[in-house]
Biopython code that builds the backbone (N, CA, C, O; Angstrom):
import numpy as np
from Bio.PDB.StructureBuilder import StructureBuilder

atoms = [
    (1, "MET", "N", (53.375, -103.538, 88.453)),
    (1, "MET", "CA", (52.433, -103.601, 89.546)),
    (1, "MET", "C", (51.122, -102.953, 89.106)),
    (1, "MET", "O", (51.119, -101.800, 88.675)),
    (2, "GLU", "N", (50.046, -103.657, 89.207)),
    (2, "GLU", "CA", (48.753, -103.185, 88.759)),
    (2, "GLU", "C", (48.017, -102.509, 89.909)),
    (2, "GLU", "O", (48.029, -102.999, 91.039)),
    (3, "ARG", "N", (47.373, -101.373, 89.612)),
    (3, "ARG", "CA", (46.625, -100.652, 90.636)),
    (3, "ARG", "C", (45.335, -101.397, 90.953)),
    (3, "ARG", "O", (44.745, -102.058, 90.099)),
    (4, "GLN", "N", (44.922, -101.267, 92.204)),
    (4, "GLN", "CA", (43.706, -101.913, 92.648)),
    (4, "GLN", "C", (42.496, -101.185, 92.081)),
    (4, "GLN", "O", (42.417, -99.958, 92.140)),
    (5, "LYS", "N", (41.570, -101.930, 91.540)),
    (5, "LYS", "CA", (40.353, -101.353, 90.983)),
    (5, "LYS", "C", (39.260, -101.352, 92.041)),
    (5, "LYS", "O", (39.141, -102.296, 92.822)),
    (6, "THR", "N", (38.457, -100.280, 92.064)),
    (6, "THR", "CA", (37.312, -100.220, 92.969)),
    (6, "THR", "C", (36.062, -100.532, 92.178)),
    (6, "THR", "O", (36.127, -100.835, 90.987)),
    (7, "SER", "N", (34.920, -100.457, 92.848)),
    (7, "SER", "CA", (33.666, -100.774, 92.160)),
    (7, "SER", "C", (33.359, -99.781, 91.046)),
    (7, "SER", "O", (32.610, -100.106, 90.125)),
    (8, "THR", "N", (33.922, -98.578, 91.110)),
    (8, "THR", "CA", (33.672, -97.607, 90.055)),
    (8, "THR", "C", (34.620, -97.784, 88.881)),
    (8, "THR", "O", (34.448, -97.140, 87.846)),
    (9, "GLY", "N", (35.619, -98.648, 89.025)),
    (9, "GLY", "CA", (36.505, -98.925, 87.908)),
    (9, "GLY", "C", (37.886, -98.307, 88.026)),
    (9, "GLY", "O", (38.807, -98.769, 87.352)),
    (10, "THR", "N", (38.073, -97.297, 88.840)),
    (10, "THR", "CA", (39.391, -96.696, 89.013)),
    (10, "THR", "C", (39.666, -96.509, 90.501)),
    (10, "THR", "O", (38.743, -96.358, 91.302)),
    (11, "ALA", "N", (40.918, -96.521, 90.851)),
    (11, "ALA", "CA", (41.294, -96.321, 92.243)),
    (11, "ALA", "C", (41.035, -94.867, 92.624)),
    (11, "ALA", "O", (41.190, -93.978, 91.787)),
    (12, "PRO", "N", (40.643, -94.607, 93.878)),
    (12, "PRO", "CA", (40.390, -93.220, 94.303)),
    (12, "PRO", "C", (41.596, -92.312, 94.114)),
    (12, "PRO", "O", (41.434, -91.134, 93.796)),
    (13, "THR", "N", (42.788, -92.832, 94.300)),
    (13, "THR", "CA", (43.973, -91.990, 94.122)),
    (13, "THR", "C", (44.125, -91.569, 92.670)),
    (13, "THR", "O", (44.604, -90.469, 92.394)),
    (14, "ASN", "N", (43.729, -92.422, 91.743)),
    (14, "ASN", "CA", (43.788, -92.055, 90.323)),
    (14, "ASN", "C", (42.805, -90.935, 90.014)),
    (14, "ASN", "O", (43.112, -90.031, 89.237)),
    (15, "ARG", "N", (41.625, -90.993, 90.620)),
    (15, "ARG", "CA", (40.621, -89.951, 90.384)),
    (15, "ARG", "C", (41.089, -88.618, 90.960)),
    (15, "ARG", "O", (40.924, -87.575, 90.327)),
    (16, "VAL", "N", (41.666, -88.649, 92.148)),
    (16, "VAL", "CA", (42.165, -87.419, 92.764)),
    (16, "VAL", "C", (43.290, -86.846, 91.911)),
    (16, "VAL", "O", (43.325, -85.643, 91.650)),
    (17, "ALA", "N", (44.203, -87.701, 91.480)),
    (17, "ALA", "CA", (45.316, -87.240, 90.645)),
    (17, "ALA", "C", (44.801, -86.637, 89.343)),
    (17, "ALA", "O", (45.344, -85.640, 88.867)),
    (18, "GLU", "N", (43.772, -87.224, 88.770)),
    (18, "GLU", "CA", (43.200, -86.702, 87.527)),
    (18, "GLU", "C", (42.560, -85.328, 87.757)),
    (18, "GLU", "O", (42.727, -84.426, 86.935)),
    (19, "HIS", "N", (41.833, -85.160, 88.860)),
    (19, "HIS", "CA", (41.232, -83.861, 89.171)),
    (19, "HIS", "C", (42.304, -82.800, 89.409)),
    (19, "HIS", "O", (42.161, -81.660, 88.967)),
    (20, "LEU", "N", (43.366, -83.168, 90.099)),
    (20, "LEU", "CA", (44.460, -82.230, 90.333)),
    (20, "LEU", "C", (45.131, -81.835, 89.019)),
    (20, "LEU", "O", (45.463, -80.668, 88.812)),
    (21, "ARG", "N", (45.327, -82.808, 88.138)),
    (21, "ARG", "CA", (45.924, -82.537, 86.837)),
    (21, "ARG", "C", (45.044, -81.591, 86.023)),
    (21, "ARG", "O", (45.547, -80.669, 85.381)),
    (22, "GLU", "N", (43.728, -81.820, 86.049)),
    (22, "GLU", "CA", (42.803, -80.949, 85.319)),
    (22, "GLU", "C", (42.838, -79.534, 85.880)),
    (22, "GLU", "O", (42.828, -78.565, 85.122)),
    (23, "GLY", "N", (42.879, -79.409, 87.210)),
    (23, "GLY", "CA", (42.947, -78.094, 87.833)),
    (23, "GLY", "C", (44.229, -77.371, 87.485)),
    (23, "GLY", "O", (44.220, -76.174, 87.199)),
    (24, "TYR", "N", (45.326, -78.097, 87.509)),
    (24, "TYR", "CA", (46.623, -77.506, 87.156)),
    (24, "TYR", "C", (46.620, -77.059, 85.698)),
    (24, "TYR", "O", (47.062, -75.953, 85.388)),
    (25, "ASP", "N", (46.129, -77.905, 84.809)),
    (25, "ASP", "CA", (46.080, -77.555, 83.386)),
    (25, "ASP", "C", (45.193, -76.338, 83.148)),
    (25, "ASP", "O", (45.531, -75.473, 82.340)),
    (26, "SER", "N", (44.060, -76.266, 83.846)),
    (26, "SER", "CA", (43.157, -75.132, 83.705)),
    (26, "SER", "C", (43.819, -73.842, 84.193)),
    (26, "SER", "O", (43.702, -72.802, 83.546)),
    (27, "ALA", "N", (44.517, -73.909, 85.338)),
    (27, "ALA", "CA", (45.213, -72.726, 85.861)),
    (27, "ALA", "C", (46.335, -72.308, 84.913)),
    (27, "ALA", "O", (46.514, -71.118, 84.651)),
    (28, "ALA", "N", (47.081, -73.265, 84.405)),
    (28, "ALA", "CA", (48.176, -72.950, 83.488)),
    (28, "ALA", "C", (47.642, -72.292, 82.215)),
    (28, "ALA", "O", (48.253, -71.356, 81.699)),
    (29, "GLU", "N", (46.531, -72.765, 81.716)),
    (29, "GLU", "CA", (45.927, -72.178, 80.514)),
    (29, "GLU", "C", (45.457, -70.748, 80.788)),
    (29, "GLU", "O", (45.656, -69.856, 79.962)),
    (30, "CYS", "N", (44.841, -70.536, 81.934)),
    (30, "CYS", "CA", (44.365, -69.196, 82.297)),
    (30, "CYS", "C", (45.545, -68.227, 82.431)),
    (30, "CYS", "O", (45.462, -67.085, 81.979)),
    (31, "ILE", "N", (46.634, -68.676, 83.045)),
    (31, "ILE", "CA", (47.815, -67.826, 83.209)),
    (31, "ILE", "C", (48.440, -67.518, 81.855)),
    (31, "ILE", "O", (48.892, -66.398, 81.617)),
    (32, "THR", "N", (48.466, -68.506, 80.969)),
    (32, "THR", "CA", (49.016, -68.303, 79.631)),
    (32, "THR", "C", (48.172, -67.310, 78.829)),
    (32, "THR", "O", (48.704, -66.478, 78.094)),
    (33, "ASP", "N", (46.848, -67.411, 78.982)),
    (33, "ASP", "CA", (45.959, -66.530, 78.239)),
    (33, "ASP", "C", (45.948, -65.101, 78.788)),
    (33, "ASP", "O", (45.720, -64.155, 78.034)),
    (34, "HIS", "N", (46.192, -64.933, 80.090)),
    (34, "HIS", "CA", (46.104, -63.614, 80.739)),
    (34, "HIS", "C", (47.311, -63.385, 81.645)),
    (34, "HIS", "O", (47.152, -63.334, 82.864)),
    (35, "PRO", "N", (48.520, -63.245, 81.083)),
    (35, "PRO", "CA", (49.709, -63.139, 81.936)),
    (35, "PRO", "C", (49.750, -61.867, 82.778)),
    (35, "PRO", "O", (50.139, -61.928, 83.944)),
    (36, "GLY", "N", (49.364, -60.726, 82.232)),
    (36, "GLY", "CA", (49.402, -59.473, 82.989)),
    (36, "GLY", "C", (48.452, -59.493, 84.173)),
    (36, "GLY", "O", (48.817, -59.116, 85.286)),
    (37, "THR", "N", (47.240, -59.934, 83.922)),
    (37, "THR", "CA", (46.243, -60.029, 84.983)),
    (37, "THR", "C", (46.689, -61.013, 86.054)),
    (37, "THR", "O", (46.499, -60.769, 87.245)),
    (38, "SER", "N", (47.282, -62.122, 85.631)),
    (38, "SER", "CA", (47.752, -63.131, 86.587)),
    (38, "SER", "C", (48.815, -62.558, 87.507)),
    (38, "SER", "O", (48.793, -62.805, 88.713)),
    (39, "VAL", "N", (49.747, -61.795, 86.948)),
    (39, "VAL", "CA", (50.801, -61.193, 87.762)),
    (39, "VAL", "C", (50.202, -60.217, 88.763)),
    (39, "VAL", "O", (50.586, -60.214, 89.933)),
    (40, "LEU", "N", (49.264, -59.389, 88.314)),
    (40, "LEU", "CA", (48.638, -58.420, 89.210)),
    (40, "LEU", "C", (47.834, -59.087, 90.320)),
    (40, "LEU", "O", (47.865, -58.638, 91.466)),
    (41, "VAL", "N", (47.124, -60.145, 89.992)),
    (41, "VAL", "CA", (46.347, -60.861, 91.002)),
    (41, "VAL", "C", (47.269, -61.482, 92.045)),
    (41, "VAL", "O", (47.027, -61.359, 93.245)),
    (42, "VAL", "N", (48.323, -62.147, 91.588)),
    (42, "VAL", "CA", (49.255, -62.778, 92.524)),
    (42, "VAL", "C", (49.946, -61.723, 93.378)),
    (42, "VAL", "O", (50.139, -61.925, 94.577)),
    (43, "PHE", "N", (50.318, -60.605, 92.774)),
    (43, "PHE", "CA", (50.932, -59.520, 93.542)),
    (43, "PHE", "C", (49.960, -59.001, 94.596)),
    (43, "PHE", "O", (50.343, -58.808, 95.750)),
    (44, "GLY", "N", (48.723, -58.776, 94.213)),
    (44, "GLY", "CA", (47.719, -58.271, 95.155)),
    (44, "GLY", "C", (47.462, -59.228, 96.303)),
    (44, "GLY", "O", (47.373, -58.810, 97.457)),
    (45, "VAL", "N", (47.342, -60.500, 95.992)),
    (45, "VAL", "CA", (47.118, -61.499, 97.041)),
    (45, "VAL", "C", (48.319, -61.556, 97.978)),
    (45, "VAL", "O", (48.152, -61.583, 99.198)),
    (46, "GLY", "N", (49.514, -61.573, 97.427)),
    (46, "GLY", "CA", (50.719, -61.606, 98.262)),
    (46, "GLY", "C", (50.858, -60.365, 99.117)),
    (46, "GLY", "O", (51.218, -60.456, 100.291)),
    (47, "PHE", "N", (50.578, -59.210, 98.546)),
    (47, "PHE", "CA", (50.659, -57.961, 99.297)),
    (47, "PHE", "C", (49.636, -57.953, 100.426)),
    (47, "PHE", "O", (49.946, -57.568, 101.553)),
    (48, "GLY", "N", (48.432, -58.372, 100.121)),
    (48, "GLY", "CA", (47.377, -58.413, 101.143)),
    (48, "GLY", "C", (47.714, -59.370, 102.272)),
    (48, "GLY", "O", (47.522, -59.043, 103.443)),
    (49, "MET", "N", (48.214, -60.548, 101.930)),
    (49, "MET", "CA", (48.584, -61.511, 102.972)),
    (49, "MET", "C", (49.746, -60.992, 103.805)),
    (49, "MET", "O", (49.775, -61.184, 105.021)),
    (50, "GLY", "N", (50.702, -60.338, 103.161)),
    (50, "GLY", "CA", (51.826, -59.761, 103.899)),
    (50, "GLY", "C", (51.379, -58.684, 104.858)),
    (50, "GLY", "O", (51.849, -58.625, 105.995)),
    (51, "MET", "N", (50.472, -57.828, 104.412)),
    (51, "MET", "CA", (49.941, -56.784, 105.291)),
    (51, "MET", "C", (49.181, -57.391, 106.467)),
    (51, "MET", "O", (49.328, -56.946, 107.605)),
    (52, "LEU", "N", (48.379, -58.398, 106.190)),
    (52, "LEU", "CA", (47.612, -59.049, 107.244)),
    (52, "LEU", "C", (48.534, -59.706, 108.263)),
    (52, "LEU", "O", (48.358, -59.527, 109.468)),
    (53, "LEU", "N", (49.512, -60.463, 107.786)),
    (53, "LEU", "CA", (50.446, -61.119, 108.702)),
    (53, "LEU", "C", (51.265, -60.098, 109.488)),
    (53, "LEU", "O", (51.493, -60.271, 110.685)),
    (54, "GLY", "N", (51.700, -59.047, 108.823)),
    (54, "GLY", "CA", (52.452, -58.010, 109.515)),
    (54, "GLY", "C", (51.630, -57.353, 110.605)),
    (54, "GLY", "O", (52.136, -57.070, 111.691)),
    (55, "HIS", "N", (50.366, -57.113, 110.315)),
    (55, "HIS", "CA", (49.484, -56.503, 111.301)),
    (55, "HIS", "C", (49.242, -57.445, 112.473)),
    (55, "HIS", "O", (49.217, -57.012, 113.625)),
    (56, "LEU", "N", (49.064, -58.730, 112.183)),
    (56, "LEU", "CA", (48.801, -59.698, 113.245)),
    (56, "LEU", "C", (50.027, -59.934, 114.121)),
    (56, "LEU", "O", (49.895, -60.156, 115.325)),
    (57, "LEU", "N", (51.207, -59.889, 113.531)),
    (57, "LEU", "CA", (52.428, -60.185, 114.282)),
    (57, "LEU", "C", (52.988, -58.977, 115.019)),
    (57, "LEU", "O", (53.729, -59.134, 115.990)),
    (58, "ALA", "N", (52.650, -57.797, 114.578)),
    (58, "ALA", "CA", (53.194, -56.587, 115.206)),
    (58, "ALA", "C", (52.419, -56.286, 116.490)),
    (58, "ALA", "O", (51.189, -56.334, 116.514)),
    (59, "SER", "N", (53.153, -55.977, 117.547)),
    (59, "SER", "CA", (52.479, -55.577, 118.779)),
    (59, "SER", "C", (52.263, -54.067, 118.722)),
    (59, "SER", "O", (53.086, -53.342, 118.161)),
    (60, "PRO", "N", (51.167, -53.594, 119.296)),
    (60, "PRO", "CA", (50.896, -52.152, 119.225)),
    (60, "PRO", "C", (51.899, -51.365, 120.075)),
    (60, "PRO", "O", (52.402, -51.883, 121.072)),
    (61, "PRO", "N", (52.187, -50.141, 119.695)),
    (61, "PRO", "CA", (53.081, -49.308, 120.500)),
    (61, "PRO", "C", (52.481, -49.069, 121.886)),
    (61, "PRO", "O", (51.260, -49.111, 122.042)),
    (62, "PRO", "N", (53.321, -48.817, 122.893)),
    (62, "PRO", "CA", (52.811, -48.653, 124.258)),
    (62, "PRO", "C", (51.719, -47.595, 124.391)),
    (62, "PRO", "O", (50.791, -47.771, 125.181)),
    (63, "GLU", "N", (51.812, -46.506, 123.638)),
    (63, "GLU", "CA", (50.803, -45.452, 123.772)),
    (63, "GLU", "C", (49.447, -45.876, 123.223)),
    (63, "GLU", "O", (48.430, -45.284, 123.582)),
    (64, "GLU", "N", (49.412, -46.891, 122.357)),
    (64, "GLU", "CA", (48.141, -47.346, 121.800)),
    (64, "GLU", "C", (47.525, -48.482, 122.588)),
    (64, "GLU", "O", (46.346, -48.784, 122.401)),
    (65, "ARG", "N", (48.285, -49.121, 123.466)),
    (65, "ARG", "CA", (47.753, -50.267, 124.205)),
    (65, "ARG", "C", (46.567, -49.873, 125.060)),
    (65, "ARG", "O", (45.578, -50.603, 125.116)),
    (66, "GLY", "N", (46.644, -48.743, 125.721)),
    (66, "GLY", "CA", (45.525, -48.288, 126.546)),
    (66, "GLY", "C", (44.301, -47.975, 125.713)),
    (66, "GLY", "O", (43.182, -48.303, 126.106)),
    (67, "SER", "N", (44.501, -47.342, 124.563)),
    (67, "SER", "CA", (43.365, -46.997, 123.719)),
    (67, "SER", "C", (42.733, -48.248, 123.105)),
    (67, "SER", "O", (41.519, -48.293, 122.907)),
    (68, "LEU", "N", (43.550, -49.266, 122.801)),
    (68, "LEU", "CA", (42.996, -50.517, 122.271)),
    (68, "LEU", "C", (42.182, -51.241, 123.331)),
    (68, "LEU", "O", (41.126, -51.799, 123.032)),
    (69, "ALA", "N", (42.665, -51.234, 124.565)),
    (69, "ALA", "CA", (41.914, -51.871, 125.649)),
    (69, "ALA", "C", (40.601, -51.139, 125.874)),
    (69, "ALA", "O", (39.563, -51.765, 126.090)),
    (70, "SER", "N", (40.648, -49.819, 125.823)),
    (70, "SER", "CA", (39.438, -49.023, 125.986)),
    (70, "SER", "C", (38.457, -49.307, 124.847)),
    (70, "SER", "O", (37.255, -49.444, 125.075)),
    (71, "PHE", "N", (38.967, -49.393, 123.643)),
    (71, "PHE", "CA", (38.125, -49.709, 122.487)),
    (71, "PHE", "C", (37.478, -51.082, 122.664)),
    (71, "PHE", "O", (36.290, -51.252, 122.393)),
    (72, "GLY", "N", (38.268, -52.066, 123.123)),
    (72, "GLY", "CA", (37.740, -53.410, 123.347)),
    (72, "GLY", "C", (36.631, -53.418, 124.378)),
    (72, "GLY", "O", (35.614, -54.087, 124.196)),
    (73, "ARG", "N", (36.821, -52.676, 125.467)),
    (73, "ARG", "CA", (35.769, -52.595, 126.491)),
    (73, "ARG", "C", (34.512, -51.956, 125.914)),
    (73, "ARG", "O", (33.402, -52.412, 126.191)),
    (74, "ASN", "N", (34.675, -50.911, 125.121)),
    (74, "ASN", "CA", (33.512, -50.255, 124.505)),
    (74, "ASN", "C", (32.758, -51.203, 123.587)),
    (74, "ASN", "O", (31.527, -51.213, 123.572)),
    (75, "VAL", "N", (33.493, -51.998, 122.824)),
    (75, "VAL", "CA", (32.848, -52.959, 121.919)),
    (75, "VAL", "C", (32.068, -53.986, 122.727)),
    (75, "VAL", "O", (30.927, -54.304, 122.388)),
    (76, "LEU", "N", (32.677, -54.514, 123.805)),
    (76, "LEU", "CA", (31.980, -55.508, 124.623)),
    (76, "LEU", "C", (30.748, -54.926, 125.304)),
    (76, "LEU", "O", (29.717, -55.592, 125.395)),
    (77, "GLU", "N", (30.847, -53.698, 125.779)),
    (77, "GLU", "CA", (29.692, -53.063, 126.408)),
    (77, "GLU", "C", (28.560, -52.858, 125.403)),
    (77, "GLU", "O", (27.393, -53.086, 125.720)),
    (78, "THR", "N", (28.908, -52.431, 124.205)),
    (78, "THR", "CA", (27.891, -52.227, 123.167)),
    (78, "THR", "C", (27.239, -53.549, 122.783)),
    (78, "THR", "O", (26.021, -53.627, 122.622)),
    (79, "MET", "N", (28.056, -54.587, 122.639)),
    (79, "MET", "CA", (27.506, -55.902, 122.302)),
    (79, "MET", "C", (26.584, -56.404, 123.400)),
    (79, "MET", "O", (25.540, -56.990, 123.115)),
    (80, "SER", "N", (26.961, -56.179, 124.656)),
    (80, "SER", "CA", (26.145, -56.685, 125.758)),
    (80, "SER", "C", (24.781, -56.000, 125.804)),
    (80, "SER", "O", (23.815, -56.590, 126.287)),
    (81, "ARG", "N", (24.687, -54.766, 125.312)),
    (81, "ARG", "CA", (23.400, -54.080, 125.284)),
    (81, "ARG", "C", (22.433, -54.740, 124.315)),
    (81, "ARG", "O", (21.220, -54.711, 124.528)),
    (82, "TYR", "N", (22.964, -55.337, 123.247)),
    (82, "TYR", "CA", (22.111, -55.923, 122.216)),
    (82, "TYR", "C", (21.929, -57.423, 122.364)),
    (82, "TYR", "O", (21.114, -58.020, 121.660)),
    (83, "MET", "N", (22.675, -58.039, 123.268)),
    (83, "MET", "CA", (22.541, -59.479, 123.471)),
    (83, "MET", "C", (21.320, -59.770, 124.336)),
    (83, "MET", "O", (20.951, -58.960, 125.185)),
    (84, "PRO", "N", (20.702, -60.909, 124.125)),
    (84, "PRO", "CA", (19.629, -61.302, 125.050)),
    (84, "PRO", "C", (20.209, -61.467, 126.461)),
    (84, "PRO", "O", (21.399, -61.742, 126.621)),
    (85, "ASP", "N", (19.366, -61.298, 127.468)),
    (85, "ASP", "CA", (19.823, -61.377, 128.854)),
    (85, "ASP", "C", (20.481, -62.717, 129.173)),
    (85, "ASP", "O", (21.464, -62.758, 129.912)),
    (86, "THR", "N", (19.957, -63.802, 128.631)),
    (86, "THR", "CA", (20.536, -65.115, 128.928)),
    (86, "THR", "C", (21.972, -65.218, 128.427)),
    (86, "THR", "O", (22.817, -65.813, 129.096)),
    (87, "VAL", "N", (22.258, -64.646, 127.262)),
    (87, "VAL", "CA", (23.610, -64.671, 126.716)),
    (87, "VAL", "C", (24.524, -63.741, 127.515)),
    (87, "VAL", "O", (25.668, -64.092, 127.803)),
    (88, "SER", "N", (24.020, -62.549, 127.876)),
    (88, "SER", "CA", (24.813, -61.597, 128.648)),
    (88, "SER", "C", (25.213, -62.178, 129.996)),
    (88, "SER", "O", (26.351, -62.008, 130.432)),
    (89, "LYS", "N", (24.294, -62.857, 130.654)),
    (89, "LYS", "CA", (24.593, -63.461, 131.955)),
    (89, "LYS", "C", (25.637, -64.559, 131.799)),
    (89, "LYS", "O", (26.486, -64.735, 132.673)),
    (90, "ARG", "N", (25.583, -65.279, 130.726)),
    (90, "ARG", "CA", (26.528, -66.371, 130.486)),
    (90, "ARG", "C", (27.957, -65.842, 130.372)),
    (90, "ARG", "O", (28.895, -66.499, 130.823)),
    (91, "PHE", "N", (28.133, -64.659, 129.772)),
    (91, "PHE", "CA", (29.456, -64.067, 129.597)),
    (91, "PHE", "C", (29.844, -63.128, 130.729)),
    (91, "PHE", "O", (30.909, -62.513, 130.686)),
    (92, "GLY", "N", (29.000, -63.012, 131.729)),
    (92, "GLY", "CA", (29.322, -62.199, 132.886)),
    (92, "GLY", "C", (29.187, -60.711, 132.659)),
    (92, "GLY", "O", (29.776, -59.928, 133.405)),
    (93, "SER", "N", (28.440, -60.296, 131.668)),
    (93, "SER", "CA", (28.277, -58.861, 131.386)),
    (93, "SER", "C", (27.165, -58.299, 132.220)),
    (93, "SER", "O", (26.868, -57.108, 132.132)),
]
sb = StructureBuilder()
sb.init_structure("model")
sb.init_model(0)
sb.init_chain("A")
sb.init_seg("    ")
for serial, (resi, resn, name, xyz) in enumerate(atoms, 1):
    if name == "N":
        sb.init_residue(resn, " ", resi, " ")
    sb.init_atom(name, np.array(xyz, "f"), 0.0, 1.0, " ", f" {name:<3s}", serial, name[0])
structure = sb.get_structure()
């Protein structure tokens, strides 16, 4: 079965596959050339994402809920002081 040719001479899927192959080969070469650095980078990224997800999924303890709400109100009040009047009125501040 022959692939359909476009006006540029190759099918778009072939071009995408070629770019993906080049990217994969480039990443594999970089990892081969710098294995220690690659491990540390991947560990750091994974650790950071885990911390972020853990923070986002964890609900605050009951004693902190009031302080977080108070902090949120303070942030909104401070922002409303610096917003133009038209924007403040739009948000009901």
